[in-house]
N, C-alpha and C positions, 0 to 999 in steps of 0.2 A: 484566022486571026491568032496571034501568039498570046499566051498567058504569061504573066510575070511582071516584074518591075523593071523600069529602065535604070540605067546607071545614074542618071541625074536624080531620079526619085530616091534611090538608095543613098546617094551622097547627101541629099537634103535631110533625110531621116537621121543619118549618122551625125551630121552637123548639129541638128537640134538636140540630140542626146548628149553630145559633147558639151554644148553650151549649158544644158541643165546640170550636168555633172560638175562643170567648172564653177557654177554658182552653188550647187547643193552640197558638195563635199566640204568646203570650208565652213559652211554654216552648220553642218552636222558635227564637225570637229569642235566648233565653238560651243555647241549645245552639250556635247559630252563633257567638255572641260568645265562648263558652268555647273554641271551635276557633281563633278568631283570637288569643285570649290564649295558647293553647298555642304558636302560631306566634311570638308576641312572646317567650315564654319560651325557645323553642328558639334563635332568632336571638341573643337576649341571651347565652345560655349559649355559643353558638358564638363570639361576639365575645370573651367572657371567656376561653375556652379558647385561642383563637388568639392573643390578646394575651399570655397567659402563655407560650405556646410561643415567640412572637417575642422576648419579654424574655429567656427562657432561652437561645435560640440566639445572641442578640446581646450576651449578658453585660450586660444592663440591669436596672435595678430595674423592678418593675411600674409604678410611677408614671411612668417615662420612656416606656413603650410606650403612647402615646395617639393615634397616627395610624392610623386605620382603613384607609387606603389601602395600608398596608404589611402588612396581615394576610393570612394564607393562607385566606381564607374565600370561598366563592362564595354568591351570593344569588340567589333567584328573584324575578321581578317587576321593577318599575320602582323601583330604589333609586338615589338620587343623594347625593353628598357635598355638604354645605352649604358654600357659598363661604366661604373664609377660616377655616373651622372644620374642621380635620382630624379632629376627634373625633366628628363627627355624621353619621349616615346618616338619610335620610328615605325611607320606603317609601310609595309612592303607590298608591292603590286605583284610580285612573282620573281621569276628567274630569267636571266638572259639566256635564251636558247636552252640547251641541255646542260649548261654549266652550273656551277654553284654560286655564281655571282648574282646577288640579289638586286632587284630594281626598287629603288626607293620611291614610294608613292607620295608620302608627306612626312614631315617631322614636326612634333609638338613639343613645346617647352613650357614648363610651369616655373616662372621666375618670380622673385619677390615683388617686382613692380608690374609685370604683365603676364598674360597667357598668350603664347604665339603658336600659330599653326602655319607652316610654310610649305609651299609646293612649287616645284619648277616644272614647267611644261614647254611645249612648242610655242606657247604664247608669251613666255617669259616667266619670271619669278613673281609670285604674289604671296603676301602674308596676311593672315587674320590676326589682329592684335586687339586684346581686350585689357585695358588698364585695370589694375587691382586696387582695392582700398589701401590707403597709406602710401600710394605711389606718388602723390602730389599732382597727379593728372586731374584736369578739370572735368573730364568725362569718364569717371570711374564706371566700369561695367558697360560702357558704350562700345559697340563693335566698330572696328576700323578695318578697312581693307587697304593694304599697302601694295601698290602695283609698281613694278620695276619701270622706271622712267625710260621712255623711248621704245617700249615694247607693246604688244597687244594685250598685255596682262590687264591694262585698264578696262578692256572690254569685259573681262571676267569680273572685276570689282563692280563695274557699273551694272552687270547682269545680276548681282546679288541683291540689289535694292537701290532705291533712290538715295542719293547723298543728301542728308539733312543739313549739313553745314558745307561751306565752301571747301573745295579740296585744297590741300596744302602740300608742300614738298618737304621731305625729310631725307636729306642725303640723296641717294640715287633712287628714292621711291616717291611716288605720288600717293598721298593719303586720301582715301575716300571714307567719309563718315557714314555708316549705314544706320 
């Protein structure tokens, strides 16, 4: 009697592994992207809270507190302030191969009306937007996730939390209220 597996048995096993990989890899990538989106949400919220503290301590309006370098936040990773734009931070994920070209992970802006954290991934572009006091927005301080319309970025926004209000459209973005 011979020991071993037949060709049919091996093909069945390989087919099952391929099907599991076909299902599992996209789900794994989505989970990784949701974790990165949670990081964008956290840093955006930290910038918002710190800007409001800075404005309060220095008797300024929220719209006047737009220089990120003056805020009392600490960031992990390689984050630099954009030249001549005090309101922008860029978080770099690393370098392209062995070159000096940097890979942008996410970009954060502290604007007079909003705090924005933007990330572009294989799922599309999404932004975390938090309206600031004095902006005229109805939901000051409420977190919004803007997903590029027609992409899978909406899966990222929906993964950050239940939308409390109906979604709306703003240009080429669908807005989810978290």
